[in-house]
N, C-alpha and C positions, 0 to 999 in steps of 0.2 A: 678057514683062517683069514683069508682075504676079506671075507664079508665082515668078520669081527673087527678087523682093522679099519675098514671103511666106516662102520658104525661108530667106532671110537673117534675117528677124525670128524665125522659129521657132528657128533655130540660136542666136541671141543669147538668146532666152528660155530655151532649154534650158540654156545655159551659166550664166545667172544663177540659174536654179533649182538647178542642180548646186552652184554655189558656196554658195548659201544653205543647202542641206542639209549641206554640209561644215562650215559655221560652227555650225549648230544641233545637229549630231550629238553633239558632246561635252556640250552642255548637256542634251540629252535623256537621255543616259546617266547624268547626275547624279541623275535622278529615277526610276531603275530600281532595284529591289531588288538588293542590300541597302543602297543609298545613299539611298533615298527619305526615310527619317525624318530623317537627319542634314542633308540638303539643305533640307528644310522648316524645321527648327529654325534652321539658319544663315540662311535667308531672313528668319525672324522676328527673329533677333538683329541682323543688319545693318540691317534697317529700323528697329527700335526704337532702337538706339543712335545711328544717323545722324540720325533725326528728332529725338530728344531732345537730343543733343549740339550739333549745328549749329544747330538751331532756337533753343535757349536761349543758346548761346555768342555768336552774332551779335548778340543783343539785350542782352547784359550791359551795354554802355556806356549804353544808354538806361535800363536799370533802375538803374544806379549814379547816373545824373543825377537821377533822380526822388528817390532817397533823399538825395542831396546838396542838393537844393533844398528839403528839409524835409518831403517826403512819404514815402509808403511805396512798396514795390515796385509795387503795383497802383494807385497814385494817378496820375491824368492831370494832369501839371503843364505841359503844352504851352501855348505862348502863344496866346491867343485871336486868331482871324483878324481883322486890321484893316489898312486901307490907310494909316493915319496912326500913326506911332510916337510915344510920349510924348517930350517934349523932353528929359527927364532919362534917357532910355533909352540905354544905352551897352554896347558889347561889351567894355569894359575895366573892371576888370582881368580878364584871361583866366583862367578857372578850369581848372587843370591836374589837379585831383584825379581826374577821370574817367579821364584817361590813366594816371595813376599807379596807380589801382585796377585798370585793365585789364592793366597790366604785371605787377602782383603776382599777379593771377589766372592770367595766362599762365605766369609763373615757377613757379607751384604745380605745373605739369606735371612738373617735374624730379624731385621726390621719387617721384612715381608711376612715372616711367620707370625710375628706379634700383631701386625695389622690385620692379617686374615682371621686371627682369633677374635679380635675386637669387632670386626665388621661382618662376620659370617651371619650372625643372627639379626643384624640391623638391616643390611641391604640384600642379603640372600646370596646363595652360591651362584645363581645365574648371572647376576650383574658383576660379581667379582671375577668370574671366569672371562666374561666378554671384555670387560675393561682391562683386565690384566693381560690378556692375549693381544689386544689391540696396541697397548702401550709397549709390550714386549716386541712386537713386530716393528714398531717405529724405532725402538732403541737399537735393534739389530741393523736396521737400515743405516742409522747414524754410525754404528761401529764400522761399517764398510767405508764411510766417508771421512773418518778421523785421520788426522795427520801427525799428532803428537802422542807421546806416551801417556801424558796426563789425561788427554781426551779419551784415549783407548781404555784406560783404567776406569774412568768415570762412567762411560757408557756401559762397560761390562758390569759394573756394580749396579747400575740401574736395571739392566737386563736380569741380573741375578735376583735382585730384591723384588722385582715385579713379577717375574715368571713363577717364582715359588708360590705366589698367591694363587695362581691358576691351578697349580698342582694340589694345593690344600683344598680348594673349593671343588675341584673335580673329584677328589676322593670322597668327599661328603655327598655331593649331588648324584654321583653315579650309583650310590646305594639308596638314596632317597627316592629315586625315580622308579624303583621296582618293588613289587610286593615281596613280603618276607621270604617266601619260598624260592625266589629267584635272585636275591641280593648277592649271596656268596658266589653263585655261578656267573652273574653279570660282572662283578668285580674281578673275578679270576679271568674271564674271557677278555675283558678290556685291558687288564694288566698284560696278558699275553700279546695283544695287539701292540701295546706300547713297547714291549721288549723287541718285537720284530722291527718296529719303526726306528727304535734307537740303534739297532745294528745297521739298518740301512743308512741312517744318518751318518754314522761313523764311516761307513764304506764310501759314501758319496764325498764326504769331506776329504778322506784320505786320497781319493783318486783325483780330486780337482783342486785341492788347496794350493798346489804348486803350479799346475798348468793353467787354471782359470779360477782364481780364488773368488772372484766376484759372483760366479754362478751359485755356489752353495750358500754363500752368505745372503744373497738376495732371495734365493729359494726359501731359506729359513724365514726371512722376513715376510714373504708372501704367504707361506703356510701358517705362520702364527697369526697374521692379520686375517686370513681366511677363517681360521678357527675361531677368532673373536667374533666375526660376523655370524658364523654358524651357531655359536652359543646363544645368540639372541633368539633362536627358534626353539630353545629348550622350554619345557613347561616350568611354571613357577612352583617352587617347593617351600617358599618362606611362609611360615605360620600355617602350614597345611598338615593335617594329621596323616601319619604314615599308615599304610595298610599292611 
């Protein structure tokens, strides 16, 4: 009886191991010559842009609120903890400027989307990714330096419009760089890398936005700028037949 149970367990373990090897096989092939260098670069790109974009984007409403309340991007204007609210404290009138600014920043994606459509086949995805990330990194650096609400909104719109170009180009070039049998696996793998980086970006911002706001903002600027430099090492895919 025990022997039969052991045989069944061994069979299940063998099937599970076989399935796991089937899943990991395409991913392992992505890191075999001549695909090794491009896979490493794409890993860096997906991590940098996901960490920077989602880490900063999710915290834009809080940063807008700080500027709206008369502070700077890195000023902590949160309410002191107290069990008793002042008698004249009220939630009215409701301040809608934060939501309006968030909508404007989101709408700034549209010009970037249109521009990426027009330029993708003209200049190629490699140049679009590199230029977009470099400009995005510079815009984030200036977000940290702004002092007024209008400056904050303007730089946020620049970041939104430019960074979306790198997302569009990255989605295209990440499939063009691999043969047909590896494209879906490559896109799925790098999408997973991006999700992990996005979670880490939100966690870092959440931990440091009040205690030392300059660190996460400058970190995002450095990561995006580094990603732009790394993109220059990608192979050219413009006017090249796919395999």
